[in-house]
N, C-alpha and C positions, 0 to 999 in steps of 0.2 A: 506113841504115834504122832508124827509131825503133821500139823495142820497145813493143808494146802493154802498157798497165798491167795489173797483176794485179787481177782482180775475183773475189771469192768467188762460188761458184755460186749461193748463195741471194740474194746481192746482185744478181747479174746477172738472175736470174729476176724480181726485183722491178722492176729498171730496165726490163726488157723489157715487163713488164705496164704500167708507167707510160707507156711509149712508145706503147702501143696506145690510151691514153685520149685522145680527141679533143676534150676540153673546152677552154674558153678559157684563155689564159695569164693570169697574175696581173695583168699590165698591161692586160688587156682587161676586168677585173672591176671592179665597184664596190668600195669599201672594205669594205662589209658582206659582199659575196660572197667577197672575198679572205679575210676572217677566218673565215667559215663553211667555206671550202674547206680551210683549214689545220687547223681542228678535225676536219673529216671525214677528212682524210688520217691524222691521228693516231688517230682512232677505228678506222680500218681497219687501220693498220699496227702500232700498239703493243699490247702485252699489256694485259689488263684491270688495273685498279688493284688493289692489295693491300687487304685488309681489315685495318685497324689499330685499336688500342684508342682512339686519339684522332685524329679528323679534324675540325677545327673552324675555321670562318671567324672571323677577327678583323679589326681595323682599327687603324691608328695615325695620329697626326697627320702631315701632310706639308706641304710649302711652299705647296701650292695646295688643301688640303683633305685629307680622309681617304684613306689608302692602304689598299686591300683586301689582306689577308693570309690565308694558310691554314696552320694548324698541323697537322703530322703527327707522331705518336709511336706507336711499337709498345708503349709502356708507359703504363698508366693514370696512374701517379704516379711521381715521381722524388724521392728524399729527399736525394740528394747533388748538388752542383754538377756540371755536365756541359758539354762542348762543345755548342754549338747551331749547326746548319747553317742558313745563310740562302741561299735559292735564288732566282736571277733567271732568268726564262724567256726563251727565244729567240723568234724571229719578227721579226727585223729592226727592233725597237723599234716595230713597226707592227701585226702581226697575232696575236701570242701573248697568252695570258692565263692565269689560274689553271687553267682547265679544259683547255687544250691540253696542259699538262704535269702534269696531275693524276696520271696513271698512273706517270709517271717519278718524281715526288716521293714517291709512296707506296712505290715500289720502293727508292729510296735510303734512306728512313727505315727500312724493314724490314731492308735489308741492313746498314746501319751500326749499327742499334739506338741511334740518336741522334735527339733531337727536330729537326724541320726546319720552318722557316718560309718559305713561298713568298711572294714579293712581286709584286704586280700594280701596276707603275709606270704613270704616265701615258704614253700612246702617241702617236706621230706618225701622221698629220700634224696632228691636233688640238692636240697638245702637242709641238712639235719640240724638238731639242737645245737646252739640256741638261736638259729637264724630267725625263726618265726617270732620268737619273743622280742628280739631286737627290732624287728620290723614293727611289731605292735606298739612297742615303746615309742619308736620314732614317729609313727603315725599319730599317736595320741598326743605327743608333745606338739606336733604340727597343728592338730585340730585346736589345741588350747590357745594357739597364738595366731590363727589365720582367719580373722573375721571377714576379710574381703572375699576370700575363696568360698566361704560358707554362706555369705549374705547375712550374717548376724555375728554379734560378739558373744562369745561364751562366758557365762557367769560362773560356770563350774562344769565338771565332766561327770557323766554317768557312764561308767564302763559296764559292759554286759556281754556275755557270750555263753555258748552252749558247748558242753563236753570239752574238747580241746580248747575251745574259745573260753570256756569257764576257767580253765587253768590259766590261760593268758590274762583273763580279767583279774585274777588274784595276783599274779606275778607283776603285771603292770602297776597295780595299786601299790605293791611293795616297792617297786623301783621309783615310782613318782613320790612315794613317801620319803625315800632316801635322798632324792634329788628332785625337788618340786618343779612342776611345769608352770607355765604362766598363770594358769588357774588350777585350783585343786580338784581332786576327785571327791565329789560330794556324796556319791553313792556308787557302790559296786554290786553287780548282780550276777554272780556265777550260777549258771543253770546246769544241773547234773554234771558238776565239774570233777575232773580228776585232779585232786589237790594232794592226796596222799597215795602211796603205793597201794594198789588194790589187791595185790597178791596175798593170799592167806586170809582175806576178810570173809565174814559170814555171808555178805551179799554176793561175793564172787562165787562162793561155793553153791549158793542157792540158785543163782540166775545166770550161770555161765553158758547155758545152752537153751535155746528155745524162746528167748525173750528179746529178740532183735539184735542187741549187741552181744556178741559171744566172746568167750575167752580167746578163741582162735583169732578172731578179728582184732582184739586188743593186742595180742601177741604180734600180729602183722604190723600194726601201727607202732608199737613199742620198738620193734626191731628197726623200722624205717627212721623213726624220729631220733632214737638213740640218746635219750635224755640221761644226763649224769644223775644217778640216784642219790648222790650226796649234795647236789646243787639245788638250793631253794628255787632257782629259776626253772627247774624241772619238776620239783615236788615242793611247792610253796608251803606245805604244812611245816617244813623244817625251819622256816624263818621266824623272826620275832613278830608277834601279832599285836604288840602293845600300842601301835600307832595306826592300826588298820582303819580305813574309812568306814562309815556306816555301810552295812552290808545286808543284802537279802540273799540267803543261800537257798537254792531250790534243788530238791532231789526227787527221784521217782522211786516208788516202793519196789518195783520189779527190776531194778537196774543193778547189774553186777558191780558198778562202782558207786552205788548208793552210800555205802559206809564211808567212802572218802569224803563225800559232802557232809555227812553227819559229823565226822571227825573235825572238819574245818569249822562248822558251826559251834561245836563244843570248844574248840580252841579259842574262838572269838569270845564266847561267853566267859571262859576262864581268864581271858586277858582283860575283861571288863569293857569290851567294846559293844557298840550298838549293833544288834543283829536281829533280823527277822528270819525265822526258819520255816520254810514251806515244803512239806513232803506231799507230793501228789500221789494219792493212793490208787492202786489198781492199774497203773500205767508203767510203760517201759522207758528206757533211755530213748532220746530223740522225740519225745511226745510233742514238743513244740512244732515239729515239722510233719505231724500226722493229722492235722486238724480237719482234713477232708474225709479221710478214711476212718478216723476215730473222733467223731464230732464232739464228744465230751471234752476233748483236750482244748478246745477253743476257750471254754470257761476257765481252764487251768491257766492259760496265757493271760486271760483277763484278771485273774487273781494276782498274778505276778505284777501286772501293770498297776492294779489298785494298790498293792503294797508299795510300789515305786512312788506313786503319787502321794501316798500317805507319808513316806519317809522324806520326800522332797518338801512337802508342806510343813513338816514338823522337824526341822533340823536340830541336831544335838546342841 
């Protein structure tokens, strides 16, 4: 007899509430409706955005035009060089944007006391693979060398993202490892990332329905983004990991793509790289954006930030 997975009480209450919602599935919505629904869920489920000294929209050149960015900083000015966080939002490379992750970015900037630049890459299906990755790479290189626009000089880059943004985090780290930017990636933080193909994994079998992210939704994203399954820019587990930067891999125990993150953490360990592995037990995919409705997840985010601060204070 298989033991039921542990679900935190506040997480279960949220899942029970979501199960009562009789709205259409994402596969039954138009693209505009799907994007609006994702924003509405975050508006409902996440804590309000922090007020910061600096929240300013920027843009940088990209392969196919300007890339929208948003700068967050708890300090009005910074006189010394500092690590700069570059954030890539989730949403399957299809439905996320700067606004869906605004509250989360403001929280990370406040908790870390570091400047953070959020990147709004080109989305599928209008711009399929590898457009998003090329935008993320271009924006990260721009952040590395643009002190005037940021109001500070970057001493290094901290790349971070959730879900699809976690995939981008790993891929950008690999691309900047092959062709360095003006400053290095000193830490990467993929949060519940899709790094390896999740089809056929134990976590996909266990959590493909009823745990927020479903197999059907993943299929919708996969078809829209159309990543090449043999290309490390789509599935970065395929790349060489021997030069990976220090990494914090974060997974959720009730996530259908949990095993992808676990596989990446193992690949880093096998390659002899510095890695901290955090699996948040009893929560689902997207827990970082559920901090209002699932209050215990605020402490999960604070654990991630504490690990970031530890790694930055103790470089390899």
